[in-house]
VOGU-3710 file (C-alpha; in Angstrom, 3 decimals, decimal comma):
1> efaelmpeev> 117,961/-242,908/-35,039  120,970/-240,592/-34,650  120,538/-239,118/-31,195  123,858/-237,249/-31,378  122,216/-234,535/-33,471  119,382/-233,787/-31,060  119,272/-231,749/-27,828  118,202/-233,508/-24,625  114,712/-231,972/-24,522  113,939/-233,398/-27,972
11> lqdpkswvdh> 115,273/-236,834/-27,041  112,995/-236,877/-24,007  109,932/-236,101/-26,137  110,798/-236,841/-29,782  107,180/-236,553/-30,970  106,711/-233,039/-29,660  105,886/-230,361/-32,228  108,705/-228,039/-33,217  107,836/-224,829/-35,042  109,438/-223,853/-38,320
21> lnvteevapp> 112,447/-221,587/-38,044  111,297/-218,063/-37,379  113,219/-215,910/-39,845  112,412/-212,399/-38,637  115,388/-210,926/-40,459  116,864/-212,438/-43,593  120,479/-213,459/-43,092  122,570/-214,229/-46,166  124,540/-217,472/-46,089  128,320/-217,151/-45,704
31> qnqeelisam> 129,908/-215,799/-48,878  133,488/-216,930/-48,263  135,565/-219,187/-46,000  136,164/-216,443/-43,449  132,441/-215,784/-43,050  131,720/-219,525/-42,925  134,261/-220,139/-40,171  132,771/-217,252/-38,203  129,214/-218,572/-38,645  130,251/-222,078/-37,519
41> kdrvvvlevg> 132,056/-220,865/-34,404  130,744/-222,450/-31,182  128,199/-224,526/-33,117  127,914/-228,229/-33,894  128,523/-228,500/-37,637  126,648/-231,071/-39,722  127,439/-231,801/-43,369  124,515/-233,452/-45,163  125,533/-235,197/-48,371  122,612/-235,627/-50,758
51> cavgngilpl> 120,459/-232,901/-49,229  117,905/-232,716/-52,077  115,504/-229,832/-51,310  116,348/-229,655/-47,616  113,854/-232,069/-46,074  116,637/-233,405/-43,865  118,814/-230,446/-42,970  116,047/-227,923/-42,245  114,257/-230,104/-39,644  117,626/-230,683/-37,959
61> lrfnsalfgi> 118,126/-226,924/-37,702  114,607/-226,548/-36,296  115,140/-229,156/-33,608  118,618/-228,053/-32,566  119,431/-224,352/-32,386  123,099/-225,182/-31,720  123,587/-226,687/-35,179  125,092/-225,156/-38,289  124,205/-227,064/-41,451  126,208/-227,507/-44,637
71> acdlspvavk> 124,235/-229,201/-47,394  125,237/-230,428/-50,842  123,580/-232,366/-53,634  124,447/-233,439/-57,155  121,365/-231,652/-58,499  121,699/-227,862/-58,862  117,913/-227,691/-59,261  117,357/-229,315/-55,850  119,844/-226,946/-54,206  118,131/-223,984/-55,856
81> flkqkeefrc> 114,781/-225,049/-54,349  116,425/-225,391/-50,929  117,862/-221,883/-51,153  114,452/-220,474/-52,054  112,890/-221,705/-48,805  112,377/-219,093/-46,136  113,978/-221,236/-43,429  117,215/-221,388/-45,406  117,680/-217,686/-44,699  118,127/-218,324/-40,974
91> grclafpsdi> 121,886/-217,705/-41,152  122,771/-221,256/-40,047  122,939/-223,010/-43,405  125,152/-223,163/-46,478  124,151/-225,155/-49,582  125,850/-225,862/-52,897  125,715/-228,411/-55,745  128,579/-230,886/-55,746  129,610/-234,230/-57,191  131,165/-235,795/-54,103
101> tkgdgeqptp> 132,984/-238,402/-56,187  135,105/-235,716/-57,860  137,591/-233,104/-56,703  138,295/-229,537/-57,726  138,616/-229,179/-61,485  136,661/-232,387/-62,098  133,129/-231,198/-61,307  130,469/-231,771/-64,004  129,586/-228,073/-64,504  130,926/-224,670/-63,425
111> ehaaietqvp> 127,924/-224,474/-61,092  129,186/-227,442/-59,070  131,885/-227,096/-56,427  134,147/-229,687/-54,851  133,546/-230,364/-51,160  137,108/-229,418/-50,288  136,731/-225,946/-51,806  133,579/-225,178/-49,808  134,115/-226,874/-46,454  137,141/-225,908/-44,337
121> kesvdfvtll> 139,417/-228,816/-43,530  138,682/-230,571/-40,218  135,721/-228,293/-39,444  132,753/-230,705/-39,365  131,439/-232,641/-36,367  129,034/-234,949/-38,226  128,573/-236,100/-41,820  125,296/-237,742/-42,809  125,182/-240,295/-45,645  121,539/-241,335/-45,779
131> fvmsaidpav> 120,609/-243,380/-48,867  123,301/-241,610/-50,879  126,118/-244,081/-51,460  123,815/-246,684/-53,067  123,526/-244,409/-56,118  127,326/-244,199/-56,501  129,648/-246,684/-58,198  131,217/-248,844/-55,444  134,573/-248,444/-57,199  134,766/-244,887/-55,824
141> hrnvyarlrs> 133,134/-245,384/-52,419  136,419/-245,359/-50,548  137,484/-242,180/-52,356  134,287/-240,525/-51,121  134,897/-241,652/-47,537  138,448/-240,303/-47,714  137,236/-236,957/-49,069  134,651/-236,644/-46,307  137,196/-237,686/-43,671  139,262/-234,614/-44,527
151> clkpggvalf> 136,236/-232,434/-43,672  135,675/-234,079/-40,280  137,374/-232,965/-37,115  139,449/-235,676/-35,413  136,810/-237,638/-33,529  134,065/-236,468/-35,899  131,454/-239,038/-36,874  129,986/-240,208/-40,182  126,361/-241,374/-39,877  125,390/-243,926/-42,521
161> rdygrgdlaq> 122,153/-245,568/-43,590  121,429/-247,302/-46,904  120,039/-250,395/-48,587  121,347/-253,774/-47,442  121,938/-256,964/-49,398  118,681/-258,883/-49,786  116,426/-255,833/-49,669  113,182/-255,992/-51,634  114,497/-253,424/-54,111  117,389/-255,755/-54,963
171> lrfapghwlg> 115,195/-258,822/-55,312  112,927/-257,022/-57,772  115,654/-256,326/-60,330  115,441/-258,391/-63,509  118,602/-260,321/-64,514  119,385/-257,870/-67,310  119,913/-255,095/-64,759  122,664/-256,890/-62,807  126,158/-255,410/-63,217  127,954/-257,818/-60,914
181> gdlyvrgdgt> 128,233/-258,268/-57,159  125,537/-256,241/-55,443  125,388/-253,536/-58,118  122,473/-252,963/-60,498  121,380/-250,386/-63,039  117,867/-248,968/-63,108  115,877/-248,327/-66,254  116,854/-244,642/-66,175  120,565/-245,493/-66,104  121,172/-244,677/-62,437
191> laafftveql> 122,988/-247,154/-60,207  121,683/-249,097/-57,235  124,228/-250,665/-54,880  123,363/-252,832/-51,878  125,607/-253,079/-48,835  126,877/-255,617/-46,329  128,200/-254,781/-42,884  131,446/-256,563/-43,721  132,035/-254,401/-46,779  131,282/-251,166/-44,940
201> rndfqkegfd> 133,470/-252,073/-41,981  136,371/-252,849/-44,284  135,995/-249,692/-46,396  135,633/-247,242/-43,514  138,441/-248,781/-41,477  140,823/-248,608/-44,427  140,026/-244,894/-44,817  140,856/-244,021/-41,225  137,610/-244,571/-39,316  136,772/-246,615/-36,237
211> vlsleyrrte> 133,446/-248,449/-36,215  131,218/-247,257/-33,368  128,181/-249,283/-34,422  127,184/-251,202/-37,533  124,169/-253,433/-38,015  121,400/-254,591/-40,307  117,914/-253,218/-39,748  115,300/-255,669/-41,008  111,547/-255,605/-41,339  108,862/-257,214/-43,517
221> ivnrgtgvrm> 106,044/-255,792/-45,564  103,077/-258,153/-45,885  100,663/-257,937/-48,799  97,344/-258,444/-47,055  95,660/-259,592/-50,225  98,137/-262,303/-51,200  99,923/-262,920/-47,916  103,274/-262,459/-49,655  106,039/-261,322/-47,303  108,519/-258,819/-48,708
231> prvwvqgkfr> 111,803/-258,160/-46,879  113,226/-254,694/-46,271  116,873/-254,593/-45,302  118,913/-251,542/-44,396  122,423/-251,117/-43,055  123,029/-248,477/-40,418  126,377/-247,446/-38,988  128,364/-244,821/-37,134  132,033/-244,320/-37,958  134,428/-242,099/-36,009
241> rr> 137,388/-240,445/-37,662  140,668/-241,417/-36,051
//
């Protein structure tokens, strides 16, 4: 979906098998800003927000040897699992727990670190936001985009994909879970926001981005037993920092 992150040979044959990263010699991740800047030199830098246990960032590093990956997640446990994977020790990845809605001094625990303290200003080529913002209160979405903009180089691109208004997940919520607008709360207390292209265009443009592409992606799931059609709606966009 986001061809910018892939080398030409992968784009020509996207289904070809790519081996796991061959870590013949363990390389420690950068320990400070100076080491990080050195490790990122002459590489395309990708910041993955909401990395979980690395099922997104590690395949990217496998497919594209020119990439350096920075990965963060709200869950320290998920980041710990990522760091324990052999491929993480390839020398092209940094990972840390972070609440991206909060700055330095506002993080939930001492283990968390603000994005701006870990990622050098204007050092990132791409930021990925894949099914991340829907779990965050829309009241702070623009603050998140502004924080990530400061990490991007001028001309850097934010890659976005998340749930759209009218998706099956939204239609399944009972009335008691509605918080207003397109925001809901799940039974476990976590949030679920659903997006429109108009809202995203407005928010990103106000935070200093140009819209490169922005569209709904729609499909249907059909229950073969009942014939019931169930809509899936996603919003996908690319936004370039001015």
